[in-house]
C-alpha positions in Angstrom: 36.6 -31.3 -26.9 36.8 -27.6 -27.7 34.0 -26.7 -25.3 32.0 -28.5 -22.7 29.3 -27.2 -20.2 27.1 -28.7 -17.5 23.7 -27.5 -16.3 21.7 -29.0 -13.4 18.2 -27.5 -13.9 15.6 -28.6 -14.9 17.7 -31.8 -14.9 21.5 -32.4 -15.3 22.7 -32.0 -18.9 26.1 -32.2 -20.4 26.8 -30.5 -23.7 29.8 -29.8 -25.8 31.3 -28.8 -29.2 34.0 -30.0 -31.5 34.6 -33.5 -30.2 37.1 -35.6 -32.2 38.4 -39.1 -31.9 41.6 -40.3 -33.7 43.1 -43.6 -34.5 45.8 -44.3 -31.9 49.4 -43.7 -33.1 48.2 -42.5 -36.5 48.6 -38.6 -36.5 48.8 -38.7 -40.3 45.1 -39.7 -40.6 42.1 -37.3 -40.2 40.0 -37.8 -37.1 38.0 -41.0 -37.3 35.0 -39.4 -35.7 34.2 -35.7 -35.6 31.1 -34.2 -33.8 30.1 -30.6 -34.2 28.0 -30.5 -31.1 26.3 -33.0 -28.6 24.1 -33.0 -25.5 23.0 -35.7 -23.1 20.8 -35.7 -20.0 22.3 -37.7 -17.1 20.9 -39.0 -13.9 22.5 -40.2 -10.7 21.4 -43.8 -11.2 22.8 -44.0 -14.8 26.1 -42.5 -13.5 26.3 -45.2 -10.8 25.7 -47.8 -13.5 28.3 -46.2 -15.8 25.6 -45.9 -18.4 24.5 -42.9 -20.4 20.9 -43.1 -21.6 20.7 -41.1 -24.9 23.3 -38.9 -26.6 22.1 -36.5 -29.3 24.8 -35.3 -31.8 24.8 -32.8 -34.7 27.3 -32.6 -37.6 28.6 -36.1 -37.1 31.3 -37.1 -39.6 32.8 -40.6 -39.7 36.0 -40.9 -41.8 37.2 -44.5 -42.3 40.9 -44.8 -43.2 42.1 -47.4 -45.7 42.9 -50.8 -44.3 46.5 -51.1 -43.2 48.8 -53.6 -44.9 50.0 -56.1 -42.3 52.9 -58.6 -42.3 51.9 -59.8 -38.8 48.6 -60.8 -37.3 46.9 -58.1 -35.2 47.3 -58.0 -31.4 44.4 -59.7 -29.8 44.0 -56.8 -27.3 43.4 -54.4 -30.2 40.2 -56.2 -31.4 38.1 -55.0 -28.5 38.7 -57.1 -25.4 37.5 -56.0 -21.9 36.4 -52.4 -21.7 35.4 -50.9 -18.4 34.4 -47.5 -19.8 31.0 -45.9 -19.9 28.3 -47.5 -22.1 26.0 -45.3 -24.2 22.5 -46.9 -24.3 21.4 -44.8 -27.3 22.9 -42.4 -29.8 20.8 -40.4 -32.2 22.6 -38.4 -35.0 20.4 -35.7 -36.6 22.7 -35.3 -39.6 25.8 -37.2 -40.5 28.3 -38.1 -43.2 30.3 -41.3 -43.7 33.4 -41.1 -45.8 36.0 -43.7 -46.9 39.5 -42.5 -47.5 41.0 -44.2 -50.6 44.3 -45.9 -50.6 45.5 -43.6 -53.5 45.8 -39.9 -52.6 44.7 -38.8 -56.1 41.2 -40.3 -55.7 38.2 -38.6 -54.0 36.8 -40.1 -50.8 33.6 -42.1 -51.2 31.0 -40.2 -49.2 27.5 -41.2 -48.0 25.0 -38.6 -46.7 23.3 -40.2 -43.6 19.7 -38.9 -43.0 19.0 -41.0 -39.9 21.3 -42.8 -37.6 20.4 -44.6 -34.4 23.0 -46.6 -32.5 22.4 -48.7 -29.3 24.5 -50.2 -26.5 27.7 -48.5 -27.6 30.8 -50.0 -26.0 34.2 -50.8 -27.5 34.1 -54.5 -26.4 31.0 -55.6 -28.2 29.0 -55.7 -31.4 26.9 -52.5 -31.6 23.5 -52.6 -33.2 22.4 -49.7 -35.5 19.8 -48.4 -37.9 20.7 -46.0 -40.7 19.0 -44.3 -43.7 21.3 -42.8 -46.2 21.8 -41.8 -49.8 24.0 -44.1 -51.9 26.0 -41.9 -54.3 26.4 -44.3 -57.4 23.9 -45.5 -58.4 22.0 -42.8 -56.5 19.2 -44.1 -54.3 18.0 -44.4 -50.7 19.4 -47.2 -48.5 17.8 -48.4 -45.3 19.9 -50.8 -43.2 19.9 -52.5 -39.8 22.8 -54.4 -38.5 25.7 -54.3 -36.1 29.4 -53.4 -36.1 32.2 -54.3 -33.8 33.9 -55.2 -31.6 36.0 -52.1 -32.2 39.4 -52.4 -33.8 41.5 -49.8 -32.0 44.6 -50.3 -34.1 42.9 -50.4 -37.5 39.2 -49.2 -37.6 38.9 -50.2 -41.2 38.9 -53.9 -40.1 36.0 -53.5 -37.7 33.4 -56.2 -38.4 30.1 -55.2 -40.0 27.0 -57.2 -40.8 23.3 -56.5 -41.4 20.4 -56.4 -43.9 19.5 -53.6 -46.3 16.8 -52.3 -48.6 17.9 -50.2 -51.6 15.1 -48.1 -53.1 14.7 -46.1 -56.3 18.3 -46.3 -57.4 18.9 -44.3 -60.5 21.0 -46.3 -62.8 21.4 -43.3 -65.1 24.0 -42.0 -62.6 26.3 -44.6 -64.3 27.0 -43.3 -67.8 25.4 -45.5 -70.5 22.9 -47.3 -68.3 19.3 -46.5 -67.5 16.5 -47.7 -65.3 15.3 -47.6 -61.7 16.5 -50.4 -59.4 15.1 -51.9 -56.2 17.2 -54.3 -54.1 17.1 -56.2 -50.9 19.8 -58.3 -49.3 22.3 -58.9 -46.5 26.0 -58.2 -46.0 28.9 -59.0 -43.7 32.6 -58.4 -43.6 34.7 -55.4 -42.7 34.1 -51.7 -43.1 36.4 -51.6 -46.2 35.5 -55.0 -47.7 31.9 -56.0 -47.5 30.4 -59.2 -49.0 26.8 -58.8 -50.1 24.1 -61.3 -51.2 20.8 -60.0 -52.5 18.4 -59.6 -55.4 17.4 -56.7 -57.6 14.4 -55.8 -59.7 14.7 -53.2 -62.5 11.5 -53.0 -64.6 12.9 -50.5 -67.1 16.6 -51.5 -67.6 18.2 -50.0 -70.7 21.5 -49.5 -72.4 22.4 -46.5 -74.5 22.1 -48.5 -77.7 18.8 -47.3 -79.2 16.7 -50.1 -77.8 13.8 -50.0 -75.4 13.6 -50.5 -71.6 13.2 -54.1 -70.5 12.5 -55.9 -67.2 15.7 -57.2 -65.6 15.9 -59.2 -62.3 19.0 -60.6 -60.6 20.3 -62.5 -57.7 23.9 -61.8 -56.8 26.9 -62.2 -54.6 29.2 -59.2 -54.7 32.2 -57.8 -52.7 32.3 -54.0 -52.3 35.5 -52.1 -51.5 34.3 -49.3 -49.3 37.5 -47.2 -49.9 36.4 -46.4 -53.5 33.0 -48.1 -54.2 34.5 -50.6 -56.6 32.5 -53.9 -56.8 33.6 -57.4 -57.6 30.7 -59.4 -59.1 31.4 -62.9 -57.7 28.3 -64.3 -59.3 25.2 -62.8 -60.8 22.2 -64.8 -62.1 20.0 -62.4 -64.2 16.9 -62.7 -66.3 16.2 -60.3 -69.2 12.6 -61.0 -70.3 12.8 -64.8 -71.1 16.6 -65.0 -71.3 18.7 -66.2 -68.3 22.2 -64.5 -68.1 25.1 -65.5 -65.9 27.7 -62.8 -65.2 30.8 -62.3 -63.2 33.5 -59.5 -63.3 34.1 -56.1 -61.8 32.8 -52.5 -61.8 35.7 -50.3 -61.0 35.0 -46.8 -59.6 37.7 -44.6 -61.0 38.7 -41.0 -59.9 36.4 -38.3 -61.0 32.6 -38.1 -61.1 30.7 -40.8 -63.1 33.8 -42.7 -64.1 33.2 -46.5 -64.1 35.1 -49.3 -65.8 33.0 -52.4 -66.4 34.6 -55.7 -67.3 32.3 -58.7 -67.3 32.2 -62.3 -68.5 28.7 -63.1 -69.8 27.2 -66.6 -70.4 23.8 -67.2 -71.9 22.3 -70.7 -72.3 18.7 -71.4 -73.5 18.2 -67.7 -74.2 16.2 -65.9 -76.9 17.9 -63.7 -79.5 14.8 -61.4 -79.7 15.3 -60.4 -76.0 18.9 -59.3 -76.6 18.1 -57.5 -79.9 15.5 -55.5 -78.0 18.2 -53.8 -76.0 19.6 -52.3 -79.3 16.5 -52.1 -81.5 13.2 -50.4 -80.5 10.8 -52.2 -82.9 7.3 -53.6 -82.4 8.4 -56.9 -84.1 12.0 -58.1 -83.6 13.8 -58.8 -86.8 14.9 -62.2 -85.6 13.4 -64.8 -83.2 15.2 -68.0 -82.1 17.3 -69.8 -79.5 20.5 -68.2 -78.4 23.7 -69.4 -76.6 26.5 -67.0 -75.9 29.9 -66.8 -74.1 31.4 -63.3 -74.3 33.6 -60.8 -72.6 31.9 -57.4 -72.1 34.0 -54.2 -71.6 32.6 -50.7 -71.1 35.4 -48.2 -70.2 34.6 -44.8 -68.8 34.1 -41.8 -71.0 31.7 -39.1 -72.2 31.0 -40.7 -75.6 28.0 -42.8 -76.4 28.0 -46.5 -75.4 28.4 -47.9 -79.0 31.7 -45.9 -79.2 33.0 -47.4 -75.9 31.5 -50.9 -75.9 33.8 -53.9 -76.7 32.7 -57.5 -76.9 34.4 -60.7 -78.0 33.3 -64.3 -77.8 31.3 -67.1 -79.4 27.6 -67.7 -80.1 25.1 -70.2 -81.3 21.8 -69.4 -83.0 19.2 -72.2 -83.4 15.8 -72.5 -85.0 15.8 -68.8 -85.8 13.4 -67.1 -88.2 13.5 -63.6 -89.6 10.4 -61.5 -89.2 11.0 -59.7 -92.5 9.2 -61.7 -95.2 11.6 -60.7 -98.0 14.6 -61.9 -96.0 12.8 -65.1 -95.0 11.8 -65.7 -98.6 15.4 -65.4 -99.8 16.5 -67.9 -97.2 13.8 -70.2 -98.2 14.8 -70.0 -101.9 18.4 -70.6 -100.9 17.3 -73.7 -99.0 15.2 -74.9 -101.9 18.1 -74.7 -104.4 20.6 -76.3 -102.0 18.3 -79.3 -101.7 17.7 -79.4 -105.5 14.0 -79.0 -105.3 11.8 -77.7 -108.0 9.8 -74.4 -107.5 6.5 -76.2 -107.2 7.7 -78.7 -104.6 6.4 -78.0 -101.1 8.9 -76.6 -98.5 8.9 -77.1 -94.8 9.4 -74.0 -92.6 13.0 -72.8 -93.1 14.9 -72.2 -89.9 18.4 -70.7 -89.5 21.1 -72.5 -87.5 24.3 -70.5 -87.1 27.3 -70.5 -84.8 30.6 -68.8 -84.8 32.9 -66.2 -83.1 32.4 -62.5 -83.1 34.2 -59.3 -82.1 32.5 -55.9 -81.6 
């Protein structure tokens, strides 16, 4: 602490400036917790109970170091254990930042601006409940979350346990180059500060890709693992629905160094889908050029870059198209004539409705 002062009237108050807490035996790391200023009113009874009622802090910054690689299991005493220190009943941060230090020094820390932070029953030997409201950087949006973290890992704060529930509001997918729409999400999470497993659902009424199509409603349920050191996400399983087409996805969204740099690698499976729903992502037309059943298995790759999505998108896989019909009457008439000739029918013989069945492999 750089400065600390005590006043006794109108009631005892302790205040201070420049308080820092470091990870033990790791002088190479920045302070884990830095507080610009703080103040707390104290009473005789709370001092006797070794409790502090409410601590107010300004300019709080929490910097989570990367997880340490271990060849041996951690010491049990380092995971919390008995702690006979003072317990803080409530902590209120008026402005705060949460940063995750990446493992690679050439990458920028992932930073969250915290607008509200309330923490209760603070002690190193127990799970600590909290409420936070913060801005998620990419995709940009407001997150409200309640949960708990702890017991504290003195030797390696990055492995401190974390769990809770969240609401993600008005996330701007346009902060990811090539994607558009406004996403809402709810879910729950658990794990460690640098490896969080999340289960939830999303609703995006105006999802779009930079392919020339129109915005479409997209809903998902998902299980994902987030690396807090860089914001990269492993999509363990995603069940999505685009209009009337169910889509199963798994893969990764890697957050690379530099602003707006994401590398998407996905495996996509469609069963009992509709080709007109997929075409609508690329073609903004009142009447889709083709309607029919669709099955698909494909890889999907979208590397980072400033160029348009069609110049960066790569897909490869196999598809099946069944009972399909072209909306263009001229195209459909040519297919009908081809069908007539292949069956050896005369021009005046009646024809049933001609449908297209097609399967094969493709590379984009």
